[in-house]
C-alpha atoms as one frame of an Amber mdcrd trajectory, in Angstrom:
protein
 -29.844 -96.357 -30.169 -32.648 -94.267 -31.664 -34.295 -97.201 -33.532 -34.421
 -99.198 -30.303 -36.000 -96.271 -28.473 -38.498 -95.825 -31.322 -39.599 -99.441
 -30.866 -39.867 -98.996 -27.093 -41.905 -95.801 -27.555 -44.247 -97.608 -29.968
 -44.748-100.460 -27.501 -45.452 -98.014 -24.660 -47.994 -96.083 -26.739 -49.748
 -99.307 -27.805 -49.842-100.529 -24.201 -51.191 -97.219 -22.958 -53.963 -97.116
 -25.582 -54.890-100.694 -24.666 -55.117 -99.769 -20.975 -57.008 -96.523 -21.587
 -59.727 -98.442 -23.455 -60.374-100.806 -20.515 -63.405-100.570 -18.231 -61.365
-100.565 -15.019 -60.678 -96.986 -13.885 -57.349 -97.872 -12.257 -56.117 -99.325
 -15.564 -57.220 -96.150 -17.343 -55.147 -94.048 -14.920 -52.116 -96.323 -15.360
 -52.564 -96.085 -19.149 -52.491 -92.285 -18.968 -49.285 -92.406 -16.918 -47.634
 -94.807 -19.378 -48.682 -92.558 -22.277 -47.138 -89.517 -20.598 -43.911 -91.462
 -20.050 -43.881 -92.519 -23.709 -44.269 -88.904 -24.814 -41.470 -87.857 -22.445
 -39.213 -90.516 -23.945 -40.162 -89.368 -27.449 -39.299 -85.735 -26.684 -36.044
 -86.817 -25.050 -35.121 -88.923 -28.087 -35.901 -86.097 -30.520 -33.339 -83.919
 -28.718 -30.548 -86.317 -29.807 -28.707 -88.738 -27.580 -25.070 -87.675 -27.731
 -23.230 -88.592 -24.546 -20.373 -86.632 -23.062 -20.548 -83.677 -25.464 -21.643
 -80.496 -23.661 -23.467 -77.832 -25.687 -20.623 -75.323 -25.408 -19.358 -72.998
 -28.150 -15.564 -72.688 -28.299 -13.928 -69.255 -28.277 -13.909 -67.656 -31.699
 -16.754 -69.814 -33.064 -20.410 -68.865 -33.549 -21.847 -72.401 -33.490 -20.788
 -75.618 -31.742 -18.190 -77.599 -33.664 -19.580 -81.088 -32.948 -23.083 -82.462
 -32.612 -24.437 -82.173 -29.086 -27.463 -83.137 -27.055 -30.045 -80.368 -27.078
 -30.652 -79.180 -23.482 -34.142 -77.765 -24.175 -35.917 -81.150 -24.577 -34.149
 -82.346 -21.437 -35.548 -79.399 -19.480 -39.014 -79.940 -20.968 -38.956 -83.629
 -20.055 -37.846 -82.853 -16.514 -40.755 -80.455 -16.109 -43.161 -82.951 -17.705
 -42.055 -85.682 -15.283 -42.939 -83.495 -12.307 -46.292 -82.485 -13.800 -47.024
 -86.104 -14.757 -46.365 -87.285 -11.213 -48.736 -84.637  -9.858 -51.373 -85.700
 -12.386 -50.921 -89.347 -11.389 -51.326 -88.559  -7.679 -54.431 -86.458  -8.365
 -55.941 -89.142 -10.607 -55.392 -91.827  -7.953 -57.098 -89.695  -5.310 -59.929
 -88.927  -7.727 -60.290 -92.645  -8.515 -60.446 -93.495  -4.813 -63.040 -90.768
  -4.232 -65.136 -92.052  -7.139 -64.897 -95.586  -5.746 -66.077 -94.486  -2.294
 -68.989 -92.489  -3.750 -70.194 -94.872  -6.443 -68.960 -98.175  -5.040 -67.305
 -99.435  -8.225 -64.316 -98.724 -10.448 -66.035 -99.985 -13.590 -66.492 -96.947
 -15.837 -69.706 -98.326 -17.354 -71.317 -98.522 -13.914 -70.330 -94.940 -13.052
 -73.129 -93.414 -15.086 -75.039 -92.186 -12.050 -75.164 -88.568 -13.164 -76.243
 -89.356 -16.722 -79.916 -89.659 -17.623 -81.178 -93.149 -18.371 -82.150 -93.996
 -21.916 -85.449 -95.680 -22.698 -85.276 -99.390 -21.958 -81.889 -99.132 -20.224
 -81.345-100.938 -16.948 -79.936 -98.557 -14.346 -77.296 -99.583 -11.822 -78.475
 -99.918  -8.236 -76.754 -96.682  -7.227 -78.396 -94.590  -9.969 -80.831 -91.819
  -9.083 -84.244 -92.283 -10.679 -86.291 -89.402 -12.083 -88.719 -89.565  -9.130
 -85.886 -89.241  -6.608 -84.348 -86.405  -8.609 -87.562 -84.340  -8.520 -87.856
 -84.498  -4.735
């Protein structure tokens, strides 16, 4: 089961890196969400995947007799899922706000706040140096 999950995690990481490197801001946000899910799956897999064996220590023993699924990664993943969902909601609202202010979701065209380089063509929404001084 672990080799299959390792392949799935690798595919998710590759897909997320591909999406993060795109120019579309919505794809960047979706890539970040997929990356967080891949990391959650990785942490969950590292905690072992034994089904039906609770992490209980029998009476008279100091350690569990059989291998068991570690509950700590499960708790960490549960917390990370909640935080990841909050991050996703915030990023979507931030993307919408950036779209309403700038008028585009292309990250290359969102350089309004950056100074223009010599010979660079500014987008129509960019503030020129003369407008900035007034």
